[in-house]
N, C-alpha and C positions, 0 to 999 in steps of 0.2 A: 346414663340418665334415662329415666322412664318417660315415654311420650305416648300420646294417642295418635293413631295413623288413619287417614282416610284416603281411599283410592278411587279414582274416577273410572268411568267406563271407557271403552276404546277398542274392543274386539282384539284382533291379533296384534294390535299396536302394544298390547300389554307386555310384550317382551322388553320394552323400555323399563318396566317396573323392576325387572330382574337387576338391571344395572343400578337403579335407584336404591334398591334394597341392599346391594353390596356396599354402596357408599355409606348408607345409613349405619350398617353394622360396623364398618371400618371407623366410623366416628363415635363408636361406643354408645349408640342410642338403642334402647330396647322398647318394644311396644308393650304397653300395659293393656290397651284395647285397640281393636281395629274394626274398620267398617268399609264397605265398598258397594259399588253398583256395577252390575254386569261383569266385564272382565276384571274390574277392580274387586268385585266380590269373590272371584276365583282366587286372586292373590291373597286377599284378606283371610279367606278360609284356610289356605295352606299355611299362612303365618300363624293363625290361631291354633292349628293342629300341631305346630311345633317344627315346621320346616324352616331351616335357615336358607339364606339366599342361594348358597351353592347347591343345595339339594333341589330347590325349586328350579334352578337353571338346568340341572340334570334331567328333571322330570320333563320339562318343556322341550329340551333338546332331543329327547328320545321319542317324541310323538310325531306322527304324521297328521297335521291339522286337517287334512282332507277327509280323515276318517269320521270327523264330526259332522260332515255333510251326509246325513243318512235319510234320504227320502224313502218312502215305501218301495218295496222291491218291484211292484208293478210298473213303476215309472221307468224302469230300464227297458221293459218290453213295450210300453206305451208312453213315450216321452210326453205326449200332450196331456197325459193324466195328471201331470204336476199342477196344471191349472185347475183341475178338479179339486185337488187337495188344498190348493191355495184358497179357493173360493169357499169350500165347505169346512175345511179343517183350519183355516186361517193361517196356514203356513206350509212350506214345502218340506222341510226337514223335521223329523220327529224329536231330535235332541236327546234320544235315549242313550246314544253312545257317549255323548258329553257327560250326561249324568252318571253313567256307569263308570267312566274314567274317574270322575271326581270321587265317587263312592270308594273305588279301589285305592286311590291315593290317600284319602282320609283314613280308610280302614287300616292302612299300614301304621298309622299313629294311634290306632284304637279310638278314632273319633267317628261316631255314627250319628248321634243326635246332639243337640245343643247342650244336653245334660252332661256330655262328655267333655265339655269345655269349661273353663273358669267362668263364673257368673259375669255377665255383662261384657265378656271378652270380644264377642263377634256380633256385628249387626249387619244385616243384609237388606238392601232396599229393592222392593219390587213395585210394580204398578198394577192396580186392580182396575181394569177397564169397566167392569160391570158396575162397580160401586163408585167409580170415578175418584179413587183414593190412592194416595201414596201409602204404602204399608211397609213397616219395619219388622223384619223377622229376626228374633222370635218375639219381640216386645208386644206387637199388636195382634198376634194370632188369637189369643183368648178373647180379647175385647171385640174383635171384628168378626171372627169365625167360630168362636167357641172351641178352638183347638188348643191343646197344651203345647206351648212353645218349647217347653222343657224337653219334650221327647220328639220334636219335629226333626226329620232328617236334614242334616246340614247340606248334603249333596243336592237334595231336592230344592232347598231354598236357593242355593247358588244357581242351579239350573234355571229356576224361575227368573232370577234376576238377570241372567244372561240370555233370556229368550228374545233375541232381536226380532221385532215384528216382521212377519211374512217370511223371514228366513227360517225361523223355527216355529213349529206349532206351539201355541200357548198352552200352559198348564192350567189346571182348574182347581179351585178350592171350594168345598161345600159352604153354603150360607149358614149363618147362625140361626136366623129366624125364618128361613125360607127353604124350599126344596131346590131352588135354583142355585147353580154353581157360578162362581165368579171366574172370569177369564183373567189370568195373570200373565203379564208380559214383562219385558225388560224394564228394570227400574230406572234406566236412563231416560225413559219417556217423560218422567216427572221430576227426577233429580239425578242427573248424570254425575254430579260431584257433591255428595251430601256432607259438606264440611260442617254443616250446622248440627250434625247428629249427636255430638257429645256436648253441645252447649247447654248451659243451665240458666239461660236468661241473664239476669243481672248478677247471678252468683259467680264468684271467682272460680276459674277452672282449676281442677285438681292437679293438672300437669299441662305442659305445652301440647298443642295439637299441630301436627304436621300433615299437610295435604299434598298429594302428588297427583297432578292433573296432566293428562296427555293432550296437550294443545299449546298454542301460544297464549299470551296473556289475554284477558277478556277484552281489552281495548283493541287488540290486533285483528279482530274479525273484519273481513272484507264483505261489502254488500253482495248479496246473492243475485245472480242474473235469473230472472223469472220470465221465460218466453213462451211457455206452454203449460198444460195441465200437469205433466209429469214434474216439471221444474217446481211448480207450485206445491205439489204434494211433498217433494223432498224438502222444500223450504219450510213448510208447515211442521214437518217432523223434526227438522233441525232446530226450529224456533222453540218448539215444546221442550226439547231436551235442554236447551240453554237458558230459557227465560227465568225459571225459578232460581237456579244457581247463580246466574249473572246478577240478579237483584240482591241476593244475599252477599255475595262476594264484594259487590260494589260498596257495601256498607260495613264490611268486616275488615279484619286485619290481613291484608294481602301478604304481609311479610312472613306468613306461615305457610305459603303455598309454593311448591316447586312446579313450575310450568315447563313441560318437556315437549318441544315441537316435533310432531310426528305426522304432519298432514299428508305426506306423499304416499301413504299406504292406506288401502281401503279397510274398513272395519271388519268385513267378512272375507277378506282375501286370504283364504286358507292355502293358497298356492305359493305363498312367499317362500323364497329360498333361504338357505343358511346365511348367505352374505347379508341379506336384508335383516334377518333376526339378529345377527351379530352387530350390525350397525345400530339397531334399536337399543341393544344392551349397552353399547358404548356411549350412545347419546344419553341414556339414562344415567350412566356413571358420571359423564362430563357435567351435565346440568345440575345434578345433585351435589357433586363435589363443590362446584362453584357456589351453589346456594348455601350449603352448610358452612362454608368458609366464613360467611358473614352473617349467619343466622343468629339473631339475638337471643333466641329461645325464650 
């Protein structure tokens, strides 16, 4: 059966998606369209390029996640210079290695731009800090920036969506009616789980939508302890990531969402070992199997 799939952000926790995809394939479900934010955008792009779950697992098993932490070389000689880049470049790591890896994997399937994919097959969510807008790539590129979405690089779009603030330096896009460039960061800042993306308002959906979210259910969130300015900043960022999607999901059909609990691993913990990765994969399989056994579709 054909379905549309939406994948949340979650950083390295995305290994749970591998298990979820394996279960989805075993239940004879095929994606007609996919969308995602941040780590979910990476998974969505690989699916759109034609990678089955087994090949995605092999890809992610073979990489050293620490290679994606790529601060400028000078920081090795002058460690304190990281603060210089954080202040003036708005991030510590360039993110070039992540984008290059994405480019190489997509190239193996002859996917370079959105024109190489089926129309409407992939949607990537990013946050434009300069304009204060949530942007969907490729849909919004022409309207907002005067850029052809058709020929926009998929790897670049996904790297933008996965640009975790401060960890990665933000990417920039030229303005449509101004010489100023827009600062683009992680789509999760404005919508970490864009389940709404394939909705047509009051129109009937073309096919079932299945969302995969790396967290517990929305009601399971514990109050955050805010005792200092750092805690407050973390709480502000967390609230911005959750607020939009929480409002939407609270008024939509929760029976189409697979919640996978992965709270014990940090979003940017690139040092996680194989045992942790395998555990995430098994968790993805377990919770997706359980969900699909009773999913009404």
